[in-house]
C-alpha positions as CSV (number, residue, x, y, z in Angstrom):
1,X,-2.0,-43.3,278.4
2,X,-5.7,-43.9,278.9
3,X,-8.4,-42.1,277.5
4,X,-10.4,-40.0,280.1
5,X,-14.3,-41.5,280.6
6,X,-16.5,-39.2,279.2
7,X,-20.3,-38.9,280.7
8,X,-23.2,-37.1,278.9
9,X,-26.1,-36.0,281.2
10,X,-29.5,-36.4,279.2
11,X,-32.2,-33.9,280.6
12,X,-35.8,-33.3,278.9
13,X,-37.7,-30.4,280.0
14,X,-35.1,-29.9,282.5
15,X,-35.6,-33.0,283.9
16,X,-32.4,-35.8,283.7
17,X,-33.4,-38.8,281.8
18,X,-30.3,-40.7,282.2
19,X,-26.8,-40.2,282.3
20,X,-24.8,-42.0,279.9
21,X,-20.7,-43.1,280.7
22,X,-18.3,-44.0,278.2
23,X,-15.3,-45.9,278.4
24,X,-15.7,-46.1,281.6
25,X,-12.8,-49.0,283.1
26,X,-14.3,-52.0,284.3
27,X,-11.5,-52.4,287.1
28,X,-13.6,-49.1,288.7
29,X,-16.6,-49.1,290.4
30,X,-19.4,-47.0,288.5
31,X,-19.9,-43.6,289.9
32,X,-23.3,-43.1,292.8
33,X,-24.7,-39.7,291.2
34,X,-27.0,-37.3,293.1
35,X,-29.7,-35.4,291.2
36,X,-30.7,-31.9,293.3
37,X,-33.3,-30.0,292.5
38,X,-33.9,-27.1,294.7
39,X,-37.3,-26.2,293.0
40,X,-39.2,-27.7,296.3
41,X,-42.0,-25.6,295.8
42,X,-44.4,-28.5,294.2
43,X,-42.4,-31.3,295.9
44,X,-44.2,-33.6,298.9
45,X,-42.7,-33.1,302.4
46,X,-41.6,-36.3,302.0
47,X,-39.9,-35.5,298.9
48,X,-38.0,-32.8,299.8
49,X,-34.3,-33.1,301.6
50,X,-32.9,-30.8,304.0
51,X,-29.2,-30.8,304.4
52,X,-26.3,-28.5,305.3
53,X,-23.7,-26.4,302.7
54,X,-21.4,-24.8,305.6
55,X,-23.4,-23.2,308.1
56,X,-26.7,-23.0,305.7
57,X,-30.0,-25.1,305.3
58,X,-30.7,-25.8,302.4
59,X,-33.8,-28.4,301.2
60,X,-33.8,-29.6,297.4
61,X,-35.8,-33.0,296.1
62,X,-33.0,-35.5,295.7
63,X,-32.7,-38.8,294.6
64,X,-29.5,-41.5,293.2
65,X,-29.4,-42.3,289.4
66,X,-27.2,-45.1,288.0
67,X,-25.6,-44.1,284.8
68,X,-25.8,-46.3,282.0
69,X,-23.1,-47.9,279.9
70,X,-22.7,-46.9,276.6
71,X,-20.7,-49.5,275.3
72,X,-23.6,-52.3,276.9
73,X,-26.1,-51.3,274.6
74,X,-27.6,-52.5,271.7
75,X,-27.8,-48.2,270.7
76,X,-26.9,-45.8,272.7
77,X,-25.8,-42.1,272.7
78,X,-22.1,-41.5,272.6
79,X,-20.8,-39.2,275.1
80,X,-17.4,-39.0,273.3
81,X,-18.7,-38.1,270.0
82,X,-21.2,-35.8,271.4
83,X,-17.4,-33.8,272.6
84,X,-16.1,-34.2,269.9
85,X,-18.3,-32.8,267.8
86,X,-19.4,-29.3,270.6
87,X,-15.5,-29.2,270.5
88,X,-15.3,-29.0,266.8
89,X,-17.9,-26.3,266.9
90,X,-21.1,-28.6,265.0
91,X,-22.9,-29.2,268.3
92,X,-26.9,-27.2,268.7
């Protein structure tokens, strides 16, 4: 039975720096990921995306981020290793 893929979302000061996938099957395209930040107070108008969820109107700063494949990096954070540590109680 194949192992589940692991994903790490890496933040620095609340900003998404990168998304790392590990164990992603080569036969499946990488996912498309959008980062949504509802804090629009300091954003320029051209940075804000307006959309609806159901009948509610929303505004957010949105951008797409392409994931990094762990196995293609010389040195990279391992989502699988971190998940193991978290489940063992050795996380932060």
